[in-house]
C-alpha positions as CSV (number, residue, x, y, z in Angstrom):
1,X,8.4,-3.2,6.6
2,X,8.4,0.5,6.2
3,X,5.7,3.1,6.1
4,X,4.7,6.3,4.5
5,X,2.7,9.1,6.1
6,X,-0.2,8.5,3.7
7,X,-0.5,5.0,5.6
8,X,0.8,2.8,2.9
9,X,3.4,0.0,3.8
10,X,6.5,-1.4,1.9
11,X,7.9,-4.9,2.2
12,X,11.3,-5.0,0.5
13,X,12.6,-8.5,-1.2
14,X,15.2,-7.7,-3.1
15,X,14.4,-5.1,-5.7
16,X,10.9,-6.1,-5.4
17,X,8.5,-4.0,-3.0
18,X,4.8,-5.3,-1.8
19,X,2.7,-2.5,-1.1
20,X,-0.7,-2.3,0.6
21,X,-2.3,0.2,3.5
22,X,-1.5,-0.1,7.1
23,X,-3.7,-1.8,9.5
24,X,-4.3,2.1,11.0
25,X,-5.4,2.7,7.4
26,X,-7.6,-0.2,7.1
27,X,-9.3,0.4,10.3
28,X,-9.8,4.0,9.7
29,X,-11.6,3.2,6.1
30,X,-13.9,0.6,7.9
31,X,-15.5,-2.1,6.0
32,X,-13.5,-2.2,2.5
33,X,-16.3,-3.3,-0.4
34,X,-13.8,-2.7,-3.3
35,X,-9.8,-2.6,-4.2
36,X,-8.9,-1.3,-7.8
37,X,-5.4,-2.9,-8.1
38,X,-2.9,-1.1,-10.8
39,X,-2.2,-3.0,-13.9
40,X,0.8,-5.5,-14.3
41,X,3.4,-3.2,-16.3
42,X,2.2,0.1,-15.4
43,X,5.2,2.5,-14.3
44,X,4.3,4.4,-11.4
45,X,6.8,7.5,-9.6
46,X,6.7,7.6,-5.9
47,X,3.6,9.7,-4.5
48,X,1.4,8.8,-7.5
49,X,-2.1,7.3,-7.0
50,X,-1.7,3.8,-8.5
51,X,-4.7,2.0,-6.7
52,X,-8.1,2.5,-5.1
53,X,-9.8,1.5,-2.1
54,X,-13.4,2.0,-1.3
55,X,-14.9,1.5,2.0
56,X,-18.6,2.0,3.2
57,X,-17.2,5.5,4.8
58,X,-15.2,6.9,1.5
59,X,-13.3,5.8,-1.3
60,X,-9.2,6.6,-1.3
61,X,-6.2,6.9,-3.7
62,X,-3.5,4.4,-2.6
63,X,0.1,6.2,-3.4
64,X,3.2,4.6,-4.5
65,X,5.8,4.9,-1.8
66,X,8.4,4.0,-4.3
67,X,8.9,4.6,-7.9
68,X,9.3,1.7,-10.2
69,X,7.2,-0.8,-12.5
70,X,4.1,-3.2,-11.2
71,X,5.2,-6.8,-11.6
72,X,2.4,-8.4,-9.7
73,X,-0.9,-7.3,-8.8
74,X,-3.2,-8.8,-6.1
75,X,-6.1,-9.5,-8.5
76,X,-7.6,-11.7,-5.5
77,X,-8.8,-8.1,-3.8
78,X,-11.4,-7.9,-6.3
79,X,-13.2,-10.5,-5.3
80,X,-12.5,-10.6,-1.7
81,X,-12.0,-6.8,-0.7
82,X,-12.5,-7.7,2.8
83,X,-8.7,-9.2,2.8
84,X,-7.8,-5.5,3.6
85,X,-9.5,-5.5,6.5
86,X,-8.8,-8.9,7.9
87,X,-5.2,-8.8,7.0
88,X,-4.2,-5.4,5.6
89,X,-0.4,-6.0,6.3
90,X,-0.3,-9.4,4.8
91,X,-2.6,-11.1,2.3
92,X,-4.4,-7.4,2.0
93,X,-1.6,-6.2,-0.2
94,X,-2.2,-4.5,-3.2
95,X,0.9,-4.7,-6.0
96,X,4.5,-5.6,-6.0
97,X,6.6,-3.1,-7.4
98,X,10.2,-3.6,-9.3
99,X,12.1,-0.7,-7.5
100,X,13.9,1.8,-9.7
101,X,15.4,4.0,-7.1
102,X,16.1,2.1,-3.6
103,X,17.3,5.5,-2.1
104,X,13.4,6.2,-1.9
105,X,13.1,3.6,0.4
106,X,15.3,5.8,2.9
107,X,12.6,8.2,3.2
108,X,10.2,5.7,4.6
109,X,9.3,5.3,8.4
110,X,10.3,2.1,10.2
111,X,7.7,0.7,12.7
112,X,8.7,2.7,15.7
113,X,8.7,5.9,13.7
114,X,5.4,5.0,12.4
115,X,4.0,4.5,15.7
116,X,5.4,7.7,16.7
117,X,3.5,9.5,13.9
118,X,0.4,8.0,14.4
119,X,0.4,9.2,17.9
120,X,0.6,12.5,16.7
121,X,-2.7,12.1,14.7
């Protein structure tokens, strides 16, 4: 699993990246009440806002950690947004993206680097 400074995570299986928000982000948001996932077929560029998560505290954009095409969206979050809180780095994923530039993954942090980054916040 790799992480961004915006608290998204990426898990790669071949050229398909599963993307969600980190446990840290989910905890900081509080109770998630609404999630808008991207449409399948949407092309995203690294850094683009591609989903929205709303909690009792705030609404936040979720940014694409890699460029590519959305090949699957976690539509279950529309009826069970609390999954983002209960399993943010598992069943609470937002979308699966077919990666168009695997080199972008090199800029992401591994778990140890992400933990060190969190310690600076």
